[in-house]
C-alpha positions as CSV (number, residue, x, y, z in Angstrom):
1,M,-6.2,31.2,-14.9
2,K,-7.8,29.6,-17.9
3,K,-4.5,29.6,-19.8
4,I,-2.8,27.9,-16.8
5,V,-5.4,25.1,-16.7
6,I,-5.1,24.6,-20.5
7,L,-1.3,24.5,-20.2
8,V,-1.4,22.0,-17.4
9,I,-3.8,19.8,-19.3
10,S,-1.6,20.0,-22.4
11,I,1.5,19.1,-20.5
12,S,-0.3,16.2,-18.8
13,G,-1.5,14.9,-22.2
14,I,2.0,15.1,-23.7
15,H,3.5,13.3,-20.6
16,G,0.8,10.6,-20.9
17,M,1.5,10.2,-24.6
18,L,5.3,10.0,-24.0
19,F,4.7,7.5,-21.2
20,A,2.6,5.3,-23.5
21,Q,5.4,5.4,-26.1
22,D,7.9,4.3,-23.4
23,M,5.6,1.5,-22.4
24,E,5.5,0.2,-26.0
25,K,9.3,0.6,-26.3
26,I,9.8,-1.4,-23.1
27,R,7.4,-4.1,-24.3
28,S,9.3,-4.2,-27.6
29,A,12.7,-4.6,-26.0
30,V,11.4,-7.5,-23.9
31,S,9.8,-9.1,-26.9
32,D,13.1,-8.9,-28.8
33,Y,14.8,-10.4,-25.7
34,V,12.6,-13.4,-25.5
35,E,12.3,-13.9,-29.3
36,G,16.0,-13.7,-29.6
37,F,16.4,-16.7,-27.3
38,Y,13.3,-18.5,-28.7
39,D,14.3,-18.2,-32.4
40,G,18.0,-17.8,-32.2
41,D,17.9,-14.3,-33.6
42,T,21.2,-12.5,-32.6
43,T,19.9,-9.3,-34.1
44,K,17.1,-9.1,-31.6
45,I,19.5,-10.1,-28.7
46,I,21.9,-7.3,-29.7
47,R,19.1,-4.8,-30.1
48,S,17.5,-5.6,-26.7
49,I,20.4,-6.3,-24.3
50,N,22.9,-3.9,-23.0
51,P,26.5,-5.1,-23.3
52,D,26.8,-4.7,-19.5
53,L,24.2,-7.5,-19.0
54,S,24.2,-9.4,-15.8
55,K,21.9,-12.5,-15.9
56,R,21.7,-15.0,-13.1
57,G,19.3,-17.9,-12.9
58,Y,18.3,-21.0,-11.1
59,G,17.4,-23.9,-13.3
60,I,16.2,-27.3,-12.0
61,N,18.6,-30.2,-12.8
62,D,16.5,-32.9,-14.5
63,E,18.5,-35.7,-12.8
64,T,18.7,-34.4,-9.2
65,G,15.7,-32.1,-9.0
66,E,17.9,-29.6,-7.4
67,Y,18.4,-26.0,-8.5
68,K,21.7,-25.1,-10.3
69,T,23.0,-21.6,-10.7
70,H,23.5,-20.3,-14.2
71,I,25.2,-17.1,-15.1
72,M,25.0,-15.5,-18.5
73,T,27.0,-12.5,-19.9
74,Y,26.1,-10.5,-23.0
75,E,28.6,-12.5,-25.1
76,R,27.1,-15.8,-23.8
77,A,23.6,-14.5,-24.7
78,I,24.6,-14.0,-28.3
79,G,26.3,-17.4,-28.3
80,F,23.2,-19.1,-27.0
81,A,21.1,-17.4,-29.7
82,R,23.7,-18.7,-32.3
83,D,23.4,-22.2,-30.8
84,V,19.6,-22.1,-31.2
85,M,20.0,-21.0,-34.8
86,E,22.4,-23.8,-35.6
87,K,20.5,-26.5,-33.7
88,P,16.8,-26.0,-34.1
89,E,16.1,-28.6,-31.4
90,Y,17.2,-25.9,-29.0
91,A,14.5,-23.5,-30.2
92,A,11.4,-22.8,-28.1
93,P,8.5,-25.2,-28.6
94,E,5.8,-24.2,-31.0
95,G,3.3,-21.8,-29.2
96,A,5.7,-21.3,-26.2
97,V,4.4,-18.9,-23.6
98,R,5.8,-15.3,-23.7
99,K,3.8,-13.3,-21.2
100,I,5.2,-9.8,-20.6
101,E,4.1,-7.8,-17.5
102,I,5.5,-4.3,-16.9
103,L,5.6,-4.1,-13.2
104,D,7.0,-0.5,-12.9
105,A,8.4,2.1,-15.3
106,Q,10.0,5.4,-14.6
107,D,11.8,7.9,-16.8
108,K,15.0,5.9,-17.1
109,I,14.3,2.5,-15.5
110,A,11.7,-0.3,-15.7
111,C,11.0,-3.6,-14.1
112,V,9.3,-6.4,-16.1
113,K,8.2,-9.9,-15.3
114,L,8.5,-12.3,-18.3
115,T,6.9,-15.7,-18.2
116,A,8.7,-17.9,-20.8
117,Y,8.9,-21.6,-21.5
118,W,12.1,-21.9,-19.3
119,G,10.5,-20.2,-16.3
120,I,10.1,-16.7,-14.9
121,D,12.5,-13.8,-15.6
122,Y,12.5,-10.5,-13.7
123,L,14.2,-8.0,-16.0
124,L,15.5,-4.6,-15.2
125,L,15.7,-2.2,-18.1
126,A,17.3,1.2,-18.5
127,K,16.8,3.8,-21.1
128,Y,20.0,4.7,-23.1
129,E,19.6,7.6,-25.5
130,N,15.8,7.0,-25.8
131,K,16.3,3.2,-26.3
132,W,15.2,0.7,-23.7
133,M,17.6,-2.2,-23.0
134,V,17.7,-5.1,-20.7
135,T,20.6,-4.7,-18.1
136,K,19.9,-7.2,-15.3
137,V,18.0,-10.5,-15.2
138,L,17.1,-12.8,-12.3
139,W,15.3,-16.0,-13.3
140,Q,14.3,-19.4,-12.2
141,S,12.8,-22.4,-13.9
142,L,9.5,-23.7,-12.6
143,P,9.3,-27.0,-10.8
144,D,7.1,-29.6,-12.4
145,D,4.0,-30.0,-10.2
């Protein structure tokens, strides 16, 4: 009986350690995602986003105050990062917010809320061969209050 208890405790400890490592890998993937857009770093975009990306967002039109739908593919994400690199005025403002909240994480999937200077992103990540990558994003800009 004592051996069984020790085995269960050992397995629980290993599972907890692996879960903590996954949480850090999830956080790292989301950091690469936001920094890739903020800084125009295509390496971080490629490292953090799965080529099957589906990103849809609702940004407020400055002139009308109405929401406009924006759709972004993997290729467009890389292109946007390149645009930021080539035109520094597109880069994130100094000290821009980048709050990462892991809402749920399982063995193969995770859901994360990212607060960025452009608004709120809800990201779905999947684990591919022990690497966490963003696969789906739904976002909206925040209205000026």
